[in-house]
N, C-alpha and C positions, 0 to 999 in steps of 0.2 A: 504494500500500500504506500503510495506516495501522492503528495499534492501535485497537481498539474502545473507545469510551466512550459515555456516554449521549447525547452530542450530536455524536459524530464523524461526518464526512461525507467523501466522496471525489468529486472532480469529474472526469468524463471530458469531454474537449473536443477540438475540431478548430479549424482556422484559420477566419478570418471568412467565407471563401467556400466552406466545406466543411460537410458533415454527417457524423454517425456512420453508416457504411454497414453495418457488421457487428460483432458482438461475437464474437471467436473462442473465447474461453473465459472463465469466471469461477468462482473457487473461494473459498469462505469457510471459514476454519478456522485451526487452529494449525499453522503451517508457516513457519519463518523462512527457508527456502531460496527466495529470489526473485531471486538474482543473474542478471542478464542477460535477465530476462523481457521487458523493454520493447523493442519494436521487432523482435522475432524470435520465431518459434515455439519453444516450449520444452515439455518433458515436464512435465505437472502431476501431482503425486503424488495419486493418488485417495484416499489415506488422510488427506490434509491437511484434509479437511472436506467440505462439501456443494457440489454443483454449482449455481451460480446464473446460469449462462449465459443461460437462457431469461428469467429475471426481469430481468436487465440489458437484454437485447434488447428486451423489451416496453416498457421505460421509455425507453431511450436511442436506439434506431435511428430515424433521421430528424431528430434534434435536433443542433444545433451543439455545445451543452454539455448535460451531464446530471449532476446532483448526486444521489448515492445515499447512503443511510444505511448506516453501518457497524455495524449491529446486526441480530440475527436477526429481530426484528420488522420492521424497515425493509426487509429483503431477503425477507421472507415465508418464512423457513425455521425449522426447529427448531434450537435452539442446539446446535452440534456439540461444544462443550467448555465446559460451564457453569463459570463462575468463572475461566476462563483468558483471557488476551489473545489476540485473533484478528486475522488479516489477511485482506484481500480481494486476491486475485491475479487480475488480469484483463488482457486485451489487446483492443483494438478497432482498427478500420480506418476511415479517413475517405475520403470521395469528394468531389471538387471539383464544385461546382454549375455553374460557368461556366469556360470556357477561361482558363488563366492568361495574362495579358498579357505580351508580350515586354518585358523591362526596357529602359529607355532607356540604362542604363549597365550593363555587365557587372559583377557583384559581384567578379569576379576582377581588375578593372581598378584603376588607381591612384585612391585615394580623393579625391585633389585634383582629379580631373576630373569629379566628380559635379556635375551642374547641377540646382539645385533650382528648382522652379517654384511651390511653394506660397507664400502670403503669409507672410512671416517677419519677426521683429523685426530691427532693425538692429544688427548686431554690428560690431566686437568688444565683448564685455562689459567693463565696468570697475567700479570700486568708488567709493562715496561714503559716507563714514561707515561704518556697519555694514551697508549695503546693497550688493548686487550689482545693477548697472543696465545697461540697454542704452544706446545712444547718444542715445536720446530722453529718458533720465532715468527711465524706468519701471523699477520693481524687477523683477528676474528672480529668482524664488524657486525654488531647487533642491528638487524633490521627486523624489529619485533612488533608485536601487537599485544595489547592487554585483553585477556579473556576474563572479564569480571564475573562475579557471582559468588565465589567461594567465601568472600568476606561478608556476605550479606545474609539476610534472614533465612533464605533457603539453604545456605551453607554448601552449595555446589556450584561449579561453573555454569553460567547461564546457557540456555538453549538445549540442555539435555532432555527437556520435556518436548522438544520440537524436532530434534534431529539426532541421529546416532553420534556418539563421541567420535567414532572413526570417520564419519562423514565430515564433521566440523574440522577435525584435524587435517584431513586431506584438503579441505577448502583453504585452510591457513597456509599450507605448503603451496598450493596451486596459486594463491595470490602473491606469492613471492617472499613470504616471511620466513626467517630462519630461527626465530625464537618467540616464546610466549612469556609474558609476565603474568604469573598466576597468583592472584591475591588469596589470602586466607585471613582469619581472625584468630586471636589468641585463645578466646574461649572455645572456639570450634576445635582447635588442635588439642587442647587439654581435655575436653569432654568427649570429643569424637562421637557425637550423637547419631542415632539412626536418622536417615533423611526420608522425607515423604516420597512415596512412590510417584506422586504427581510431579515431583521436581525432576524425575528421571524417566518420564513416561515413554520417551522414544528409545530407551535403553533398558528393556525388561530384565536383562541379566543383572542389572543393578538394583532391582527391587529388594528391599530389606537391607541394603548396604549402609554402612556408616559414612559419615562425611569424608573421612580419610580413605575409606575404601573406594569412594567415587574419585577422589583425587588420584589414587593409585591408577585407576583405569584410564583417566584422562592423560596422565603422564606417559603411560605405556603407549597409548594411541599416538601421542605426539612424537614419541621416540621412533615409532615405526615409519614415520614419514620424514624423519631427519630434522625435527624441530626441537631445539633446546628449550629449557625451562628455567626461568628465574622465579624462585619462590618469594612472594612479596607479603610481608607482615603488614597488612593494610589497615586493620582495625583491631582494637582490643576486644570490644563487644561487637558482635556481628551487626552491621547496619550499613547504610549508605554513607559514604565519606565525601567531603569533610566540612566541618563547620566549627566555629570557635566555641560554641556552647554545647558541643556533643560530649564534652569531658573526655575526649580521646586525643587531645593535642600533644600530650607528652606520653612517655612510655609506661605510665601507670596512672590509675585513678583511685587507688586504695593504699593508704599508708598504715593500715591496721596491723599488718603482719599475719592476718588470718590465712592459715595454710590452705584453706578451701577456696579462697577467693581467686578469681581469674584476673583481677585488676591490679595486683601488686607487681612491683618490680621482680620479685621472685617468680611470679607466674609468667611474666614476660620472658625471663631468661629460661624458664622451664619449657615454654612453648618453642623457643628458638632451638633449644637443645633437642627436643623431641622430634621436630620436623627435620632438622638437619641430620640427625642420626637415622631417621626412617628412610631417607633417600640417599644415604651415604653410598649405596651400591647402585642407585639408579643412573644408568649411563648418560642420560641426557639432562639431568639436573645439574646446572653449572654455576648457580649463584643463589645466595640467600640475602634478601633485603631486610634490614633490621627494624625499621619503623617508617611507615609512610607518612609524608606530609606533617612533620613535627611543627607545632604552631602554638599560639597563645590559647589559654583556657579561660573563658569568661562565664560568669553566671547567667543562667537563662535556659530556655528550651531550644534544642537544636532546630535550626531552620525556622525558629519562632513558631513551629507547629508540633514539635515532638511531644510525646507523652512524658518523657523523662525530663527531670530538672537537674541541671548541672550546677554545682556549687564548689568551685575549686578550694574554698577555705576548709572544706571537709577533709581534704587529703593533702593540702599544702599549707604550711604555716603562714598565718596572716602577715607576719613580719616579712617573710620571704616574698609574698605576693606584693606587698608595698614596695620593697626594695627593687623588685624586678620591674614593676610598672613605672617607678620613678626614674629609672635609667633606660627605659624603652627607647627614648629619643636618641640615645647615644650610639645605636647600632642600626645598620641599614635595614635589615629585615624587620626588626621589631618596631622601628619607626614607621615603616609602611603599614604594618599590622595594626598599630595603634590608631593611625589615621583612618584606616578602613573600618575598624571597630566602631569608631564614632559615627561614620556614615551608615553603618548597619544598625545603629541604635543601642550600642553598648557603651558602658563607662569604662575606659581603659584603666582607670585607677583600681578597679576591682578585678582586673584580669591578671593572670600569671603569665609572664613572658619568659620562656626558656632562652638562655644565652649559650654561646658556643663553649667557652671555657672560662667565663667570669660569672660573678653574681652568686646568689644563694646556692649551696651545694645541691639541694634537691631539685634545682632547675638547670644545672650545668649539663649541657647536652653531650659534649665530647667525651667526658669520663664515662657517662652512661653508655654511649655507643661502644666504647672500648670494652666495657663489661659484656655487652651483647656480642661483640666480635669474638671475645674469648669463649663464650658459650658455644657459638657456631663452630669455631676452629677446633675446640676440644671434641666436638661430636662428629665433625666431617672435615678431613684434611684437604679435600679436593675442590671445594667450592670457592668462588669469589665471594667477597663480603661487600654488600652494597649499603652505603650510608647516605641517607637523604639530606639535602640542604634544608636549613631551617626555614620556617614560615612558608608553608605550602610548597616547598621545594624551590625557593627563590634565592636563598642567601648562603653563599659559601665564602663571604668576604674574609672571615677569620680563619678559614681552613688553610690559607696560605701563609699564616703567621709562623714565626720560628718554632713555636710550640703548639701550632694549630692542627697538625696532621693527626688524624685518628690512627692510633697504633693497632695494627692487626697482627696477632701473634702467628708465627709459624710453629705450632706446638709439637708437631711430630711429622714424620715422613708420610707421604701418601702410601696407602696400602697397596698400591699397584696402579698400573696404567689403566685409565678409563677412556672410553671413546663414546661420542655421540654421532649419529648418522650425519653425514655431510652431503649437502647438495652443492656441488662445486660452484655453480653459478650464483648461489645465494650468499656464501661466506666470502665476502670480497676482501681485498687488501693484498698487496704484493708481498713477496718474501722480504724479510729484514736480515741482512747479513749478520752473522754472529749473535743472533738473538738468544737470550736465555731469560724467559719470562719468570720473574721471581716474586713479584708483589701479589697481594690479594685484594687490596682496597680499591673500590670503585665508588666514586661519588655519583649521586643521582640528583637531577633537577627536573622541574616541571615548567611548562609555559602554556598559557592560554590567553585569549584576547582580553579577558577581564583582569589580567595582570598589568596591563598597560596603564601607567600613571599619567597624570596631566603633563608632567615634565617630559615624559617619553613620547607623548602623542604628537609632538611637533614634526616628526619625520623619522625615517629609517636610521639616520646617523645617531640621533639621540637615543633611540630604542636600542640599537646594537651596542652603543657605548655602555649603556646601563647593564646589559647582559654580560658584556666582557668584564666589567668591573665586579659584578656579583659572582661570576663563576667561570666565564670563558677564559680568563687569564690562566687558569690551571691547565687548560688545553694549549693555549698559545705558548706557554712556557714549558710545555712537555713535562708537566709535573706528575699528573695522575689522570686516569681516564674519568671523564664526566659523561654519564649515560643519561640522555634526555628521555626519561622513561615514561613521561606522560605529556601529551599534547593532543589537541583534537580540534576539529572544525565542523560546524553544522553544514549539512548538505546544501542548504539554501545559500550560504555564504560563498560557496564555490561557483554558484550560478549567477552571482551578482555583477560580474564584469570587472575589468581592470581599474575602473575609476571609482568603484564603491569604497566607502569608508567602513569604519567599525571592524568587525571580525574579518571581513574580506581584506582590508588593508593590513591588519595584523598578520594574516596568513601570508601575504606577499613578503612582508618583512621577515617573517619566521623562515619561510622557504629559502630566501636569499642567504640567511645567516647560517642555517644548519646544513645546507646542501654542499656537495663538493665544490670547492672554490670559495666558500664562505669563510667561516671561522677557521676551518682547516681544509687543506687541498683535497682530501679524500672524504670529507663529510663526517658527521657525528654519528655516534651510536644512538639509535632511536627506537622508541616503542610507542606506537599510536594508541590513544584512548578513544574509542574502544572497538572491540570486535563485533559485539552483538547487535542484532537488528531490533531487539526488544529490551525494554528496561527490566532489570532483575529485582526490582522492589526496593524496600528500605524507606526510611523517613524522607518525606517530600517527594517520593517517587511512586509510580504506579506499575505494579507487576504486569508485564505483557504489553504495555503501551509502546508505541514506536520509539526507538532510540535514534534521535535525529543526528547523532554523531557516529552511529554505528556503521561499520563497513558491510555487514551482512544484511540481507533482507529479513523480513519479519518471520520467515520460516527457517532462517539460518541455513539456507541451502545454496546460497551464492551471493555475489555482491549486490547490494541495494542499488548502487549506481556505479557503472563502469568509469564514469568521469571522476567520481570521488576517489575510487581506488587508484586510478592513474595519477591523480594529483598527489596522493600519499606516497605511492611507490616512486614517483619522480624525485622525491627528496633524496633518494639514494642513487638514482640511476642517471640523473640529468644535471646539466648546469643550472644555476639559478635562473638564467634567462628562459630556459626551456620550461622550468617549473612554472613560471609566471604565465606562459601561454597555455599550458595544460590546465592550470587551475581555473582558467576563465572560459574554458570551452563549454 
């Protein structure tokens, strides 16, 4: 389902060994009621528009993928509602061309037992300067996508109710991505609850599985198609992220010392230890991220609508809160956060502001991340350790100080050589003579259109200079890898044209900066937010609603927009000038 525009298209698709066998129905018109239509027969409102079932069948049956225009002319019908936005509601069925081979390893099995047979790069991955490298010294450039859901209320990666895990994994590889950032929450890892069958409805073999059992299956399927995994500690309590009043801004929200709490620092370290150890033998798990989007914690309700009430004074000393808020203006990230808190209706004096390596001990970020790094390193000698920038992934200004580097221990030797499947065309970067990748620390940053400040909005030069000062200098100085592991753009913003402002303008700046020839000659390590075509729920979100930033369609069967996918993939494959022209097609 997509709103119509002069260039809007919708892609119907099947797996690589299937074709579209039948179009059950197709209706084009004004009707916002499309909940639950994917994957099941539903009653279609005859008043919603015109029947285009035959038109879709003529074009699509027998093809593996079929791109159709979302315009009356393209569908060969009279406009049912001139001047109004319209949707195409359709359902199709796929038929396999050849018998499905019996998998060598059951997806339900332990991911550590997966035996890979493809030619693969030699792992574990390590860092050298600003590069992530394999053991031969060749750069491994992450061209990744975020598969959200495991951090949220359903506690499983999204789309498993609509499409098989194997199909989604193949779609990820077919779209050209070589890695997936896979979010989880601390409470999910520690409790490992059974998941609802409805959350995995398209994967009956997972009925009755626990949350980590589902994660096992997803990681196995990604490994089969040569896709690496970055495990992302996205939330403490499962929910949609992120907001300053969700009490999830720092690495704990409980200072009671309760051994049964999942909100203490002890619980956070236990979750990192557990998940790192669980996948110590998984050949395609290459990194663990310690804490997503660290930020200020303010009293209130998340998103101003949440049922929970956050009060940082319950778990952070009042004097520490006062000291942190009084010095917020002294630091780049907290200065931005305090200004934005005021605009969002919060009183910064009541908020707790973490700082890199200064201020109250309970809010010092760098020492906490070193404790987290030690937990991961002691459980898994082979993974990279990813540390997020402060304040929603924006501020690494203090990471370059003389004592600012997060120390990641090399506690023991690797248990042996591990490999993840390699698709040679996806893992880019030329050989580096005499390389010996030895580090494990990777910093992570995020960027979105709403991060643009008034000072940065004057043009590309001001915007880029701000990014370089905040974190890009670590790349320019060849200090440490910086992984831009969240960024995203709305479908509509890519259709707005090269003169459009707002998010469209930000995208042009962003593409110029991160692409080859921008900040670095061969481009940055990237992970797009997000994969899914539907929202995965959580506070302020609606389960099953269309995800306007998602790469996949509402059925999770193929790209929602080929133009959108081209624009994202162009960040790694083309010069900045080419990116601009693709993004405006």
